[in-house]
C-alpha positions in Angstrom: -40.6 -53.7 -0.8 -41.4 -57.3 0.1 -40.6 -58.1 3.7 -39.0 -61.5 4.1 -40.9 -64.0 6.4 -39.7 -64.6 9.9 -40.5 -67.2 12.6 -42.9 -70.0 11.6 -43.6 -68.3 8.3 -39.8 -68.5 7.4 -39.6 -72.1 8.5 -42.6 -73.1 6.3 -41.3 -71.0 3.4 -37.9 -72.9 3.5 -39.1 -76.4 4.2 -42.4 -76.6 2.4 -40.9 -76.6 -1.2 -38.2 -79.1 -0.1 -40.5 -81.7 1.5 -41.1 -83.9 -1.5 -37.3 -84.5 -2.1 -36.1 -84.1 1.5 -35.2 -87.8 2.1 -33.8 -88.4 -1.4 -31.3 -85.6 -0.8 -29.8 -87.4 2.2 -30.5 -91.1 1.6 -27.8 -92.5 3.8 -28.8 -91.0 7.2 -31.0 -93.9 8.3 -28.5 -95.7 10.4 -27.5 -92.5 12.2 -31.2 -91.9 13.2 -31.4 -95.5 14.3 -28.4 -95.2 16.6 -29.6 -91.9 18.0 -33.0 -93.3 18.9 -31.3 -96.3 20.5 -29.2 -94.0 22.7 -32.2 -91.9 23.7 -33.8 -95.3 24.7 -37.5 -94.4 25.1 -39.0 -97.0 27.4 -41.1 -99.9 26.0 -44.8 -98.9 26.3 -43.8 -95.3 26.9 -44.8 -92.0 25.2 -42.3 -90.3 22.9 -42.5 -87.4 20.4 -40.4 -86.4 17.5 -40.5 -82.6 17.5 -39.8 -81.1 14.1 -40.2 -84.6 12.7 -40.1 -83.4 9.0 -40.9 -86.4 6.8 -40.8 -88.7 9.9 -37.4 -90.4 9.4 -37.2 -91.2 13.1 -40.8 -92.4 13.5 -40.2 -96.1 12.6 -37.3 -96.3 15.1 -39.3 -94.6 17.8 -42.2 -97.0 17.2 -39.9 -99.9 17.4 -38.5 -98.6 20.7 -41.8 -98.1 22.5 -43.5 -101.1 20.9 -47.2 -101.5 19.9 -48.4 -100.4 23.4 -46.5 -97.2 23.3 -47.4 -93.7 22.0 -45.6 -91.9 19.2 -46.2 -88.4 18.1 -44.6 -86.7 15.1 -45.0 -82.9 15.2 -43.9 -80.4 12.6 -44.6 -76.8 11.7 -44.7 -77.5 7.9 -47.8 -79.1 6.4 -45.9 -80.3 3.4 -43.5 -82.3 5.6 -46.4 -84.0 7.4 -48.0 -84.7 4.0 -44.8 -86.4 2.8 -44.6 -88.4 6.1 -48.1 -89.6 5.6 -47.4 -90.5 1.9 -44.6 -92.7 3.2 -47.0 -94.5 5.5 -45.7 -93.0 8.7 -49.2 -92.0 9.9 -49.6 -95.7 10.7 -46.7 -95.5 13.1 -47.4 -92.2 14.9 -50.0 -89.4 15.3 -48.9 -86.7 12.9 -49.6 -83.2 14.3 -49.2 -79.8 12.8 -47.8 -77.5 15.5 -45.3 -75.0 16.8 -42.4 -76.3 18.9 -42.7 -73.1 21.1 -46.3 -73.9 21.9 -46.7 -77.6 21.8 -50.3 -79.0 21.7 -49.4 -81.6 24.3 -50.3 -81.9 28.0 -47.8 -81.1 30.7 -45.9 -84.3 31.7 -47.3 -86.3 28.8 -44.0 -87.8 27.4 -41.2 -90.0 28.6 -38.8 -88.8 25.9 -38.4 -86.3 23.1 -36.4 -86.6 19.9 -35.6 -83.4 18.0 -33.5 -83.5 14.8 -32.3 -80.1 13.5 -34.7 -78.2 15.8 -32.8 -75.9 18.1 -31.2 -73.6 15.4 -34.6 -73.0 13.9 -36.2 -71.8 17.2 -36.7 -68.0 17.5 -36.1 -68.5 21.3 -34.0 -71.7 21.9 -34.3 -71.5 25.7 -38.0 -71.1 25.5 -38.2 -74.0 23.1 -36.1 -76.2 25.3 -38.3 -75.2 28.3 -41.4 -76.2 26.3 -39.9 -79.6 25.6 -39.2 -80.0 29.4 -42.8 -79.0 30.1 -44.3 -81.9 28.1 -42.0 -84.5 29.7 -42.5 -86.4 32.9 -39.9 -86.3 35.8 -36.9 -88.1 34.6 -37.8 -87.4 31.0 -35.1 -87.7 28.3 -34.2 -85.5 25.4 -32.1 -86.1 22.2 -31.0 -83.2 20.1 -29.7 -84.6 16.9 -28.3 -83.9 13.5 -27.1 -86.6 11.1 -23.9 -84.7 10.3 -21.6 -83.0 12.6 -21.4 -79.2 13.0 -18.2 -78.7 11.0 -19.5 -80.9 8.1 -22.8 -79.0 8.1 -21.0 -75.7 8.0 -18.9 -76.8 5.1 -22.0 -78.0 3.3 -23.6 -74.6 3.8 -20.5 -72.6 2.9 -20.0 -71.0 6.3 -17.5 -71.0 9.1 -18.2 -72.2 12.6 -18.2 -69.5 15.3 -17.9 -69.5 19.0 -21.5 -68.2 19.2 -22.9 -71.4 17.5 -25.8 -72.4 19.8 -24.9 -76.1 19.4 -21.3 -75.7 20.7 -20.9 -77.5 24.0 -20.7 -74.5 26.3 -23.7 -72.8 24.6 -26.0 -75.8 24.4 -25.1 -76.7 28.0 -26.1 -73.3 29.2 -29.3 -73.3 27.2 -30.3 -76.7 28.5 -29.5 -75.7 32.1 -31.6 -72.5 31.8 -34.5 -74.6 30.5 -34.4 -77.2 33.3 -32.4 -80.0 31.6 -29.0 -81.4 32.5 -26.6 -82.3 29.8 -25.7 -86.0 30.0 -23.6 -86.5 26.9 -22.6 -84.7 23.7 -21.1 -86.2 20.5 -20.0 -83.3 18.4 -18.0 -85.3 15.9 -17.7 -85.5 12.1 -20.4 -88.1 11.6 -23.2 -86.7 13.7 -24.3 -84.3 16.4 -26.1 -85.8 19.4 -26.9 -84.3 22.7 -28.6 -86.4 25.4 -30.1 -84.6 28.3 -32.4 -85.4 31.2 -34.8 -83.4 33.3 -33.2 -82.1 36.5 
């Protein structure tokens, strides 16, 4: 009997075949990414990473935010996603890195801010993942957890019901962030998007 993949293997098995058409499936998300990066507000000249960057949709916005003197890293666990990001020219905007969000190949305190779209629900251990994001940020570092549609709309798209145990529900994500060393500053859990902004305590 074939054992289904888990962890990183499951992530790659799901996202790899979808990489080439990922952006064409959701062509209208650009303004929501732009607004989320603006609210994260990485500092000009600073260092920022898009963790689970996929095809790199946020990388142009992150580059614009930090400017030519800043540093932008796009990290993803799926090689095909990074290949698609490079094919779209985003390797000119950021260093594209293959890696695991639970074991980031980044120095402690290297970043001013982290952007993470659709990441937390794919982490085998969300608190450990959020703690790893905290490790690579400097004191006062900022975090944006983002999805370009709200939780309810995403659940409908996926044919499922929202439950009280949903990690991204306000009480649950607040507890996970607190356990990982972050404080929750703001949450927009509306119909148009999901955005959590947090800072290092």
